[in-house]
Structures are given as C-alpha cells and as structure tokens.
N, C-alpha and C positions, 0 to 999 in steps of 0.2 A: 503494500499499500504506500508506503513511504517513498519508494524508490518510483512507484508509479506517478505520485505526485510531484516529484521532484523533475521527472521529465517532463511533465505539463507546464511546470512553471517555465522551463527551458524552452520551451515552444512558445509561452507568450511573451517571454522577455526578448528573446532571440537574440542573435550577434547584432552588438550594438556598436557602430563606430565612435570614433574619438577617444579611445583608451578605455570605455567604460566597460567594457566586455560583458560577459552574458549575465552578470548580476545588475547590469544597467546603471545609471548616474546615482549619485551618492544623494540621498534626501535628507533635509533637515528638519529634526523634529524638536521640541522642547517638552521637558518633564513638567506637568501639571499635577499637583498634589499624589505625588509618587507615582503617576500613571503615565505611561507612554501609549499613546494612540497612532499606530503605524497603518499603512495602506496595504499591507500584504506583505508577500516575499521581497526582499532587495537588501540595498546596502543603506543605512542609516547613520547620520553624524547626531547626535544628542546634545542639546544644550541644556544647562541646568535651569531650573525656574527662577525668574528674575534675575538671571547672569550671576547666581550664587556661586560660592567658592566651591561648595559641593552639595548635592543632591542625591538623595535615594530613586531608584525605580524599584518597587515593590509588584507593579502589575504591568504587563504589555496588554493591550488590546488589538484586535485588527487583524490578528493572524486565525486561519483554520489548519486543521491537522493536517501536518506534512509541511508547512511552509517554514521554510529558513530564511534567517535574516544575518546580517553581520552588523553589529553596532560598534561604533567608536565615538570617543567624546570631539565635540566640534571644536571646543578651545582648550587648548593643553593646560590653561590656568584655572578651568573648572572640571573637578573631579566629579565624574557620574560612578554613583556605587549601585551597583546590580544586586539586591538583597535575596539571599538564598532562603528558600522556605517561607517566603512573605509573598502575601497575593499567590499569583499564578506561576511563580518562578521556582524550578528545582534544579538548582545549578551546585557545584561541589562546594564552594564556599562563596562568601560576599565577594564580589569582585569589582575593583575599582579601574576604571578606565581613566587614568589622568593623565595622559598623553595624545595627542592625535594619533600616533601610529599604533597604540593599543588597540585590539580587535577582541571582540567574543563572536562567536557562531552560534546560534542559537536555533532549535527547532520545535516547532508546536506538535506535541505528543498529546492528542487526544485534547484535554483541556490544561495541560500543562506544559510549560515550556521548559525543554533542557537543555544543557550545554553540548554543542556539538564540538567545539574547539575553540580554544583562547589563545591570545598571546599578549597578556598585561605584563 
C-alpha cells in the first residue's frame, strides 16, 4: 500500500525542471498553535510562529496514509522542534531542526506520522 501510494505521488508530482526534482519546489509553512498544516506530500521549509527563536510542532495536518514529506527549518536562527509522542507524531525522539540544512523525512502511516529518515 505504501509503495503504491508513493508511486502515485511521483506520477502526480512528475519530474520538475529547475533543480526541484521529483519532490517539487519547497513550500514555506508557518507553525500555528503547535500545528503544521500541509497541502499533501512534498518538501516544506518551516517558520516558527511569530518568528520566535524556537517553536514546537505537535501535530501535522493535511496528509493521508502513505504521504511522505521532507521538513526543514526556513530560518537557521529559528529552531523548529518536532515533538515525539505529542499530537500525531511518533518519531524516535524530539528532533530540533535548527539549521536550514537539517532535514527530517516523515511518512503518514494510517493516522500517525512516523520518521522515515533524518539529518539533524
């Protein structure tokens, strides 16, 4: 099921020119009350609420079973903390994205978002 969904996502996104690859262009999103609202699979650069120095993400909305996302911080001076065991996130540990090159790849598994890979 997950592989089939991933294949469907690649067909939807397709090969994008301009160096964005099959994941498409990075979309900017802002945390609001501990929640990230995404528009489906893809790459997202996260800004803290009110440009705070640090902000937690407890819940991610906008994904369906099998969707994959790659998250990064939008601003290297604003730390985004993905909280394990809070909301719908089930990752190994709380993970800080505190540099624009830090990445976390997540997948929606039913109603829970789990870690696929990370580079903090």
